[in-house]
C-alpha positions in Angstrom: -31.1 -31.9 4.5 -33.0 -30.4 1.5 -31.6 -31.3 -1.9 -30.0 -28.7 -4.2 -30.2 -30.0 -7.8 -30.0 -26.7 -9.7 -26.5 -25.3 -9.4 -24.8 -22.4 -11.3 -21.2 -21.5 -10.4 -19.5 -18.2 -10.9 -15.9 -17.4 -10.2 -16.6 -15.6 -6.9 -20.2 -16.4 -5.8 -21.8 -19.9 -6.1 -25.6 -20.0 -6.6 -27.7 -23.0 -5.6 -31.5 -23.4 -5.7 -33.0 -26.0 -3.4 -36.2 -28.0 -3.8 -37.7 -25.5 -1.3 -37.1 -22.7 -3.8 -34.6 -21.0 -1.5 -31.6 -19.5 -3.2 -28.3 -20.0 -1.5 -25.5 -17.5 -2.5 -22.1 -18.8 -1.2 -19.1 -16.4 -1.4 -16.0 -18.4 -2.2 -13.1 -16.4 -3.7 -10.8 -18.8 -5.6 -7.3 -19.5 -4.3 -7.9 -17.3 -1.2 -8.7 -17.9 2.5 -10.8 -14.8 2.6 -13.7 -13.2 0.7 -13.4 -9.5 0.1 -15.4 -6.9 -1.8 -13.6 -5.5 -4.8 -15.1 -4.3 -8.1 -15.4 -7.8 -9.5 -17.2 -9.1 -6.5 -19.7 -6.3 -6.5 -20.3 -6.8 -10.2 -21.0 -10.5 -9.7 -23.2 -9.9 -6.6 -25.2 -7.4 -8.8 -25.7 -10.1 -11.4 -26.8 -12.6 -8.8 -29.4 -10.2 -7.5 -30.6 -9.7 -11.1 -31.3 -13.5 -11.1 -33.0 -13.4 -7.7 -35.3 -10.5 -8.7 -36.3 -12.1 -12.0 -37.1 -15.6 -10.6 -40.7 -15.3 -9.2 -40.5 -18.9 -7.9 -38.0 -18.1 -5.2 -39.3 -18.0 -1.6 -36.1 -16.8 0.1 -32.4 -15.9 -0.1 -29.6 -17.1 2.2 -26.1 -15.5 1.9 -23.2 -17.5 3.3 -19.5 -18.2 2.8 -17.5 -21.4 2.1 -14.3 -20.1 3.9 -13.1 -21.9 7.1 -12.5 -18.8 9.2 -13.7 -15.7 7.3 -17.3 -14.9 6.2 -16.4 -11.6 4.3 -13.6 -9.4 5.4 -15.0 -6.3 4.0 -14.0 -3.9 1.2 -10.6 -4.4 -0.5 -8.5 -1.9 1.3 -5.9 -1.6 -1.4 -8.6 -0.4 -3.7 -9.9 2.0 -1.1 -6.4 3.4 -0.4 -5.7 3.9 -4.1 -9.1 5.6 -4.6 -8.5 7.8 -1.5 -5.2 9.0 -2.8 -6.6 9.6 -6.3 -9.9 11.1 -5.0 -12.0 8.4 -6.8 -13.7 6.8 -3.8 -17.2 8.1 -4.4 -18.0 5.8 -7.4 -16.9 2.6 -5.7 -18.8 3.4 -2.4 -21.9 4.5 -4.2 -22.0 1.3 -6.3 -21.7 -0.8 -3.1 -24.5 1.2 -1.5 -26.7 0.7 -4.6 -26.2 -3.1 -4.7 -26.7 -3.7 -1.0 -29.8 -1.6 -1.1 -31.1 -4.0 -3.8 -30.8 -6.8 -1.3 -32.6 -4.7 1.4 -35.5 -4.1 -0.9 -36.0 -7.6 -2.2 -39.6 -8.8 -1.9 -38.6 -12.2 -0.5 -37.1 -12.7 3.0 -33.4 -12.8 3.3 -31.0 -14.3 5.9 -27.2 -14.0 6.3 -25.6 -17.2 7.6 -22.4 -16.1 9.2 -19.3 -18.3 10.0 -15.9 -16.7 10.6 -14.8 -13.1 10.6 -17.6 -10.8 9.4 -16.2 -7.3 9.3 -17.0 -3.9 7.7 -18.6 -4.3 4.3 -19.0 -8.0 5.1 -21.3 -7.2 8.1 -23.0 -4.4 6.1 -24.1 -7.1 3.6 -25.8 -8.9 6.4 -27.4 -5.7 7.7 -29.1 -5.5 4.2 -30.7 -8.9 5.0 -33.8 -9.3 7.1 -32.1 -11.6 9.6 -28.6 -12.7 10.7 -27.6 -16.1 12.2 -24.1 -17.0 13.2 -22.0 -19.9 14.4 -20.8 -20.0 18.0 -17.3 -20.9 16.7 -14.3 -18.9 18.1 -13.5 -17.9 14.5 -16.8 -16.0 14.3 -16.2 -12.3 15.2 -18.6 -9.6 14.0 -18.4 -5.8 13.8 -17.7 -2.6 11.9 -14.0 -1.7 12.3 -14.0 1.1 9.7 -13.4 3.9 12.2 -10.1 2.3 13.3 -9.0 3.0 9.7 -10.2 6.6 9.7 -13.3 5.7 7.7 -17.0 5.1 8.5 -19.3 2.2 7.6 -20.7 3.7 4.4 -22.5 0.7 2.8 -25.4 1.2 5.1 -23.8 0.5 8.5 -24.5 4.0 9.9 -28.0 3.9 8.5 -29.2 0.3 9.2 -27.5 -0.6 12.5 -29.1 2.3 14.5 -32.5 1.2 13.2 -31.7 -2.4 14.3 -30.3 -2.0 17.8 -30.9 1.6 18.6 -28.7 4.7 18.1 -26.8 4.7 21.4 -25.7 1.1 21.1 -25.0 1.5 17.4 -22.9 4.5 18.0 -20.8 2.6 20.5 -20.3 -0.4 18.2 -19.3 1.9 15.3 -17.0 4.3 17.2 -15.1 1.5 19.0 -14.6 -0.4 15.8 -14.4 -3.7 17.8 -15.1 -7.2 16.5 -17.4 -9.1 18.8 -17.5 -12.9 19.5 -20.7 -14.5 18.6 -22.2 -14.6 22.1 -21.5 -10.9 22.6 -22.8 -10.1 19.2 -26.0 -11.9 20.1 -26.3 -10.0 23.3 -25.8 -6.6 21.6 -28.3 -7.5 18.8 -25.8 -7.7 15.9 -27.2 -11.2 15.2 -30.5 -12.8 15.9 -29.5 -16.4 16.7 -26.4 -18.5 17.0 -25.9 -22.2 16.4 -23.2 -24.8 15.5 -21.6 -24.7 12.1 -23.2 -27.9 10.9 -26.7 -26.4 11.7 -26.1 -22.9 10.3 -27.7 -23.1 6.9 -30.6 -25.1 8.2 -31.3 -22.4 10.9 -31.1 -19.8 8.2 -33.8 -21.6 6.2 -36.0 -21.9 9.2 -35.6 -18.1 9.8 -36.9 -17.4 6.3 -40.3 -18.6 7.5 -40.7 -15.5 9.6 -41.0 -13.4 6.5 -39.8 -9.9 5.9 -38.6 -8.0 8.9 -40.1 -4.7 10.0 -37.5 -2.3 11.1 -38.1 1.0 12.9 -37.8 4.0 10.6 -36.9 6.6 13.3 -35.7 5.0 16.6 -36.3 7.0 19.8 -33.2 8.7 21.2 -33.2 8.0 25.0 -30.0 10.0 25.6 -27.4 12.1 23.9 -25.0 10.1 21.8 -21.6 10.9 23.3 -18.9 12.5 21.1 -15.3 11.3 21.0 -12.2 13.2 21.8 -10.0 11.1 19.5 -7.6 12.7 17.0 -9.0 10.2 14.5 -11.9 12.2 12.9 -13.9 9.1 11.8 -15.8 8.3 15.1 -17.1 11.9 15.4 -18.1 11.9 11.7 -19.9 8.5 12.1 -21.9 9.9 15.1 -22.8 12.9 13.0 -24.1 10.7 10.2 -26.1 8.5 12.7 -27.7 11.6 14.2 -28.6 13.2 10.8 -29.8 9.8 9.4 -32.1 8.9 12.2 -35.0 10.9 10.9 -34.1 10.9 7.2 -35.1 8.4 4.6 -32.7 5.5 3.8 -31.7 7.1 0.6 -30.9 10.4 2.4 -29.0 8.6 5.2 -26.9 6.7 2.6 -26.1 10.0 0.9 -24.8 11.3 4.3 -22.6 8.2 4.6 -21.2 8.7 1.1 -20.3 12.3 1.6 -18.7 11.6 5.0 -16.5 8.7 3.8 -15.4 10.6 0.7 -14.3 13.5 2.8 -12.5 11.3 5.3 -10.7 9.5 2.4 -9.0 12.7 1.4 -7.4 13.3 4.8 -3.8 12.4 5.6 -4.8 10.8 8.8 -7.1 8.3 7.1 -4.6 7.4 4.5 -2.0 6.9 7.2 -4.3 4.6 9.2 -5.0 2.4 6.2 -1.2 2.3 5.4 -0.7 1.2 9.0 -3.1 -1.7 8.5 -1.0 -2.9 5.5 2.2 -2.6 7.5 0.7 -4.7 10.2 -0.1 -7.4 7.6 3.4 -7.1 6.2 5.2 -7.6 9.5 2.7 -10.3 10.5 3.6 -12.5 7.5 7.1 -11.5 6.5 9.2 -13.1 3.8 9.8 -16.8 4.1 13.5 -17.1 3.6 13.9 -20.3 5.6 11.7 -23.2 6.5 11.8 -22.6 10.3 10.9 -25.5 12.6 8.2 -24.5 15.1 9.6 -23.8 18.6 8.0 -26.0 21.2 10.6 -25.7 24.0 12.2 -22.5 25.3 13.8 -21.2 28.4 13.7 -17.7 30.0 16.5 -16.6 32.3 15.4 -14.1 34.9 12.0 -14.2 36.6 11.5 -10.4 37.1 8.7 -8.5 35.5 9.9 -8.8 31.9 11.2 -12.4 32.3 8.0 -13.7 33.9 5.9 -11.8 31.4 7.8 -13.3 28.5 7.4 -16.8 29.9 3.7 -16.2 30.3 3.4 -15.0 26.7 5.3 -18.0 25.3 3.3 -20.5 27.4 0.0 -18.9 26.2 1.2 -19.6 22.6 1.8 -23.3 23.1 5.5 -23.2 24.0 6.8 -25.2 27.0 9.0 -22.9 29.1 11.7 -23.3 31.7 11.7 -20.2 33.9 15.0 -19.9 35.8 16.3 -17.4 38.4 18.9 -17.7 41.1 16.5 -16.2 43.8 13.6 -18.1 45.1 11.8 -14.9 46.0 12.1 -13.7 42.4 10.7 -16.9 41.2 7.7 -16.6 43.5 7.0 -13.0 42.4 7.4 -14.0 38.8 4.9 -16.9 39.1 2.5 -14.5 40.9 2.8 -12.1 38.0 2.1 -14.9 35.5 -1.0 -15.9 37.5 -2.3 -12.3 37.5 -1.7 -12.0 33.7 -3.6 -15.3 33.0 -6.4 -14.3 35.4 -6.7 -10.9 33.7 -6.9 -12.5 30.2 -9.7 -14.8 31.4 -11.5 -11.9 33.0 -11.3 -9.8 29.7 -12.6 -12.7 27.7 -9.3 -13.2 25.8 -9.1 -16.9 26.7 -11.1 -19.6 28.6 -10.1 -20.8 32.1 -9.2 -24.1 30.5 -6.8 -22.5 28.1 -5.3 -20.5 30.9 -4.8 -23.7 33.0 -3.1 -25.3 30.0 -0.8 -22.3 29.7 0.2 -22.3 33.3 1.0 -26.0 33.1 3.6 -25.3 30.4 5.8 -23.3 32.8 8.4 -25.1 34.9 10.2 -22.7 37.3 13.5 -23.4 39.1 16.5 -21.8 40.9 18.7 -24.7 39.9 20.6 -25.1 36.6 18.5 -27.1 34.2 19.2 -29.1 31.0 19.1 -26.9 28.0 20.3 -29.2 25.3 16.8 -29.8 23.9 15.7 -26.2 24.2 15.4 -24.4 20.9 15.3 -20.9 22.2 16.7 -19.2 25.3 15.7 -15.7 26.2 17.9 -13.9 28.8 16.0 -11.2 30.8 18.3 -10.6 33.7 19.8 -7.4 35.1 20.6 -4.6 32.6 24.3 -4.8 33.5 26.7 -5.9 30.7 29.1 -7.8 32.9 26.3 -9.8 34.5 24.9 -10.6 31.1 28.3 -11.7 29.8 28.6 -14.2 32.6 25.1 -15.6 31.9 25.8 -15.8 28.2 29.0 -17.7 28.6 27.3 -20.2 30.9 24.3 -20.5 28.6 26.4 -21.1 25.5 28.1 -24.1 27.2 24.8 -25.6 28.4 22.8 -25.1 25.2 22.5 -27.5 22.3 24.4 -27.0 19.0 21.5 -25.2 17.3 20.0 -23.4 20.3 19.5 -19.7 19.8 20.5 -17.5 22.7 18.6 -14.2 22.7 18.7 -11.2 25.1 15.8 -9.0 26.0 18.2 -6.0 26.7 16.7 -2.6 25.8 20.0 -0.9 24.9 23.1 -2.9 25.6 25.3 -4.0 22.6 24.5 -7.5 21.3 27.9 -7.9 19.8 29.6 -7.7 23.2 27.4 -10.5 24.5 28.0 -12.6 21.4 31.8 -12.3 21.9 31.4 -13.7 25.4 30.2 -17.0 24.0 31.7 -19.9 22.2 29.0 -19.7 19.5 28.5 -16.0 18.7 26.6 -16.8 15.5 23.7 -18.1 17.6 23.3 -14.8 19.7 20.7 -12.3 18.8 18.6 -9.5 20.5 14.9 -10.1 21.0 13.6 -7.0 22.7 10.0 -7.3 24.0 8.1 -4.2 25.3 6.2 -3.8 28.5 3.5 -4.9 29.1 4.4 -8.0 27.0 0.8 -9.2 27.0 -0.4 -6.0 25.2 2.6 -4.7 23.2 2.8 -6.3 19.7 6.3 -5.1 18.8 9.5 -7.0 19.2 12.8 -5.7 18.0 14.9 -8.4 16.4 18.4 -7.1 16.9 21.2 -8.5 14.7 24.8 -8.2 15.6 27.7 -8.6 13.1 28.3 -12.1 14.4 24.6 -13.2 14.1 24.1 -15.8 11.4 21.4 -15.5 8.7 19.9 -18.8 10.0 19.7 -17.4 13.5 18.1 -14.2 12.2 15.5 -15.9 10.1 14.6 -18.5 12.8 14.1 -15.6 15.3 11.9 -13.7 12.9 9.8 -16.8 12.4 9.6 -17.5 16.2 8.5 -13.9 16.8 5.6 -14.4 14.3 4.8 -17.8 15.8 4.1 -16.3 19.1 1.9 -13.5 17.7 4.4 -10.6 17.7 5.2 -8.2 15.0 9.0 -8.2 14.5 11.0 -5.2 13.2 14.6 -6.1 12.1 17.2 -3.8 13.7 21.0 -3.6 13.4 23.0 -3.7 16.6 23.6 -0.2 17.9 23.0 1.5 21.2 19.3 1.9 21.9 18.4 -0.1 18.8 15.4 1.7 17.1 12.7 2.5 19.7 14.8 3.6 22.6 17.2 5.5 20.4 14.4 7.5 18.9 12.4 7.9 22.1 15.1 9.0 24.5 16.1 12.4 23.1 12.3 13.2 23.3 12.0 12.0 27.0 15.2 13.6 28.1 14.4 17.0 26.5 11.0 16.9 28.1 12.7 16.4 31.5 15.1 19.3 30.7 12.2 21.5 29.7 10.6 20.8 33.1 13.9 21.5 34.8 14.1 24.9 33.0 10.7 26.0 34.4 8.1 24.7 32.0 5.2 23.0 34.0 4.8 19.3 33.7 1.1 19.6 32.8 1.9 22.1 30.0 4.5 19.7 28.5 2.3 16.5 28.8 -0.9 18.2 27.7 0.8 19.5 24.5 1.9 16.1 23.5 -1.4 14.4 24.2 -3.1 17.2 22.2 -0.7 16.4 19.4 -1.8 12.8 19.4 0.6 10.9 21.7 -1.1 8.3 24.1 0.4 10.0 27.1 2.8 12.9 27.8 6.6 12.3 28.0 6.9 13.0 31.7 4.1 10.7 32.5 5.8 8.1 30.3 9.0 8.4 32.3 7.0 7.7 35.4 5.5 4.6 33.8 8.9 3.3 32.5 10.6 4.1 35.8 13.0 7.0 36.5 15.8 4.6 37.4 15.5 2.7 34.2 15.3 6.0 32.2 18.5 7.2 33.9 20.3 3.9 33.2 19.3 3.8 29.5 20.0 7.5 29.1 23.5 7.1 30.5 24.2 4.2 28.1 23.0 6.2 25.1 24.9 9.3 26.1 28.2 7.4 25.9 27.6 7.0 22.2 25.4 9.9 21.1 26.6 12.6 23.5 24.6 15.7 24.3 21.3 14.7 22.7 21.0 11.9 25.3 22.2 13.9 28.3 20.4 12.9 31.5 19.3 16.2 33.3 19.7 16.8 37.0 16.0 16.5 37.7 16.1 12.8 36.8 19.1 12.2 39.0 17.4 14.0 41.9 14.2 11.9 41.5 16.3 8.7 41.3 18.4 9.5 44.4 15.3 10.3 46.3 13.7 7.0 45.3 10.9 8.8 43.5 11.0 6.4 40.6 7.6 7.0 39.1 4.3 5.0 39.5 6.0 2.0 41.1 7.1 4.0 44.1 4.0 6.3 44.1 5.9 9.5 43.0 8.0 10.8 40.2 7.1 13.8 38.1 3.6 13.2 39.5 2.2 11.6 42.7 0.1 8.5 42.3 -2.6 7.1 44.6 -4.5 4.3 42.9 -5.7 5.8 39.6 -5.3 9.4 40.9 -2.5 11.6 39.6 -1.5 14.9 41.2 1.4 17.3 41.2 4.6 16.2 43.1 5.0 19.1 45.5 8.5 17.9 46.6 9.7 18.1 43.0 8.2 21.6 42.6 9.9 22.8 45.7 13.3 21.3 44.5 12.9 23.1 41.1 12.2 26.4 42.8 15.3 26.0 44.8 17.2 25.3 41.6 16.1 28.6 40.3 16.9 30.7 43.4 13.5 30.5 45.1 14.1 27.9 48.0 11.1 29.2 50.0 8.7 28.0 47.3 6.8 31.3 46.8 3.5 31.1 44.9 3.3 31.9 41.2 5.3 30.9 38.1 9.1 30.3 38.3 11.0 33.2 36.8 14.7 32.4 36.8 17.1 35.4 36.9 18.2 34.8 33.3 14.7 33.9 32.0 14.9 36.4 29.1 17.9 34.5 27.7 16.1 31.1 27.7 13.6 30.7 24.8 12.3 27.5 26.4 10.4 29.6 29.0 8.5 31.5 26.3 7.1 28.5 24.5 3.5 28.8 23.1 1.0 26.0 23.9 2.0 23.8 20.9 5.7 24.5 20.8 6.7 21.9 23.4 5.2 19.2 21.1 6.9 20.6 18.0 10.4 20.7 19.5 10.1 17.2 21.1 8.7 15.6 18.0 11.4 17.2 15.9 14.0 15.3 18.0 12.3 12.0 17.3 12.1 12.9 13.6 15.9 13.6 13.6 16.8 10.4 15.3 14.5 8.2 13.2 16.1 9.8 10.1 19.5 8.9 11.5 18.4 5.3 11.9 17.5 5.2 8.2 20.7 7.0 7.3 22.9 4.7 9.3 21.0 1.6 8.1 20.0 0.7 11.7 16.7 -0.3 10.0 16.1 -1.3 6.4 13.5 1.2 5.5 11.6 4.3 6.5 8.6 2.0 7.0 10.5 0.0 9.7 11.3 3.2 11.5 7.8 4.6 11.4 5.9 1.4 12.2 8.4 0.5 14.9 7.7 3.8 16.7 3.9 3.4 16.2 4.0 -0.1 17.8 6.7 0.6 20.3 5.5 3.8 21.9 2.1 4.5 20.4 3.5 7.3 18.2 0.3 9.0 17.0 -0.9 6.3 14.4 -2.9 8.8 12.4 0.3 10.8 11.7 1.9 7.7 10.2 5.1 7.7 12.2 7.9 10.3 12.6 9.1 10.2 9.0 5.6 10.2 7.5 4.7 13.2 9.7 7.9 15.0 8.7 7.0 14.6 5.0 3.5 15.9 5.6 4.8 18.8 7.7 7.5 19.6 5.1 11.1 18.4 5.3 12.4 21.8 4.3 10.3 23.5 6.9 11.5 21.0 9.6 15.1 21.5 8.7 14.7 25.3 8.9 12.9 25.1 12.3 15.6 22.7 13.7 18.4 24.9 12.5 16.8 27.8 14.3 16.5 25.8 17.5 20.1 24.6 17.1 21.4 28.2 17.4 20.9 27.8 21.1 20.8 24.0 21.5 23.2 22.0 19.4 21.2 18.8 19.8 18.7 20.1 17.3 21.2 20.1 14.4 19.4 18.2 11.6 21.1 15.1 10.4 22.6 14.9 6.9 19.8 12.8 5.3 17.2 15.4 6.4 19.3 18.2 5.0 19.7 16.3 1.7 16.0 15.7 1.3 15.2 19.3 2.2 17.9 20.6 -0.3 16.9 18.4 -3.2 13.2 18.3 -2.7 13.2 14.5 -2.3 11.4 12.3 0.3 11.9 9.2 2.4 8.9 7.6 0.7 8.9 7.4 -3.1 5.2 6.9 -3.9 
């Protein structure tokens, strides 16, 4: 190890000069687990480069980090969001470009020694260096995620990466916004070599001996760089900058980057995507109101798709799980589902085979009653029938320990009724996971009147322990997500029944920004489940959750969606086609039982405005229903804030993230305009009557968000 006698320490970056005349700059933000780039960090880096430029004795520069799991996390997003909203982003980005370009033009060789997450501006600093070496530690993940936030890499990422690894590969890395493990980063060319953490700086020093790196000025384009069809404008803008910058000077290409990111920062979609990032951090951490003990032992009752998926998720996060079901066949199917999920995780590189084996070993499955006294958490995931669940809860409460929390995964049934069926109602709570459990981050933590504060806080802590993002919801039919979602789904089915083609409905919503259309979503959920939940909600909310005849016909004909091969569409493998049987039924409904060719024209078509919808009107009316129900959830205090409603819907159903959620969208669209449009629709369909809080905001010119 080479000695380092000359040391000069600043508040953010530590400088050390070794006997070999190599300067080591170590990023080490005080009292923080992460290094980020804000104005102060840029200023200090600029001063350090002044020193390096003025010391003629230096033979090389190594840039590294002292943090355990983060190299540099990138630019300070709070600063970026504030600047985006104020229109002041240009100065900050231009200064970052200038300082990083000083590194790129140093006369001495430079190496970045990367350990931990190296993202965005953090990776762009390394791109300004001649070489990049990284640790093979699982904490090391490298990439440019800016496009996922509606931005582009504008500190040289769109300029230098194509010159390093080629334009096609760079375009893929930038447009996907993914962080790559060290081995994959090496394969792609994001880093030059990998090593163990204890050898990292030594390897960087050896790399300096190779001298300055020669990089291609204008890489050859072997094929057309593909465009993206995403509603997020950032990937397309990044590709545009890459193409324009390939044959421009570095200075010109950086100017293209600067103009692009400033333009993107002004858009509502980018500001929403950045807000979503902060919301994810908020729900990930949450307030610490109690010192919750880590859950190490849990039980899941019911080995169906949801029960077995929950058991798998818990076991993969270090929790020992009892999986119980009265039917041996269900246990066998559940264990097979768990095996498939673990195998898929290994195949996708999400975990090693060893970790998967350890996870499987944490699950004990049985059809017999098992001792639950030492179990800290029980999750019931049995049949969605209230009487069945009451019997289970009564039994569980008698078997469980005095502090055991008994949770239900019900999607719509009242938690309070289940609590009343037990001898310890204060320990009962809802913990609603979403399918597929292994991919959906959201859980609704549903609090009944009987639920104690301790139970609520321990459940929130448990949800975060297992890597989920919990949204707190008051007990009411449908909770948040299903309550807001179902008027949208059921009206889509009603539109289809009235004569609007399935493809027209679904295409309109996909074009609007939803991940899939509502009729396709019904097929994915299951027509039978949709009917059951709709019937439950209709008992409370009436006409706006009415289940139309088409869903009953599909259910009775066992056309339940993808799981049976047919629903609104027919499915063969990954192929989706029209369901001719359904089309024939609909023609009969409208007086054309022979199924003549051409559009359906019911006798009273001129009285039904739904049949004269333009291309974008199906999306508008369906989204308005979600806006109305989300507003009711805020009005009735089902959720604590508009943020809870919006982020819950983004996580729960993939509500177009770039629109910021139903209520953010409503404010951008104009609350007064939405109320006027809904009142017009309500003249023929009462379910569109806007709720009082929407009317009040429209009348007073106020908003849900006071920013």
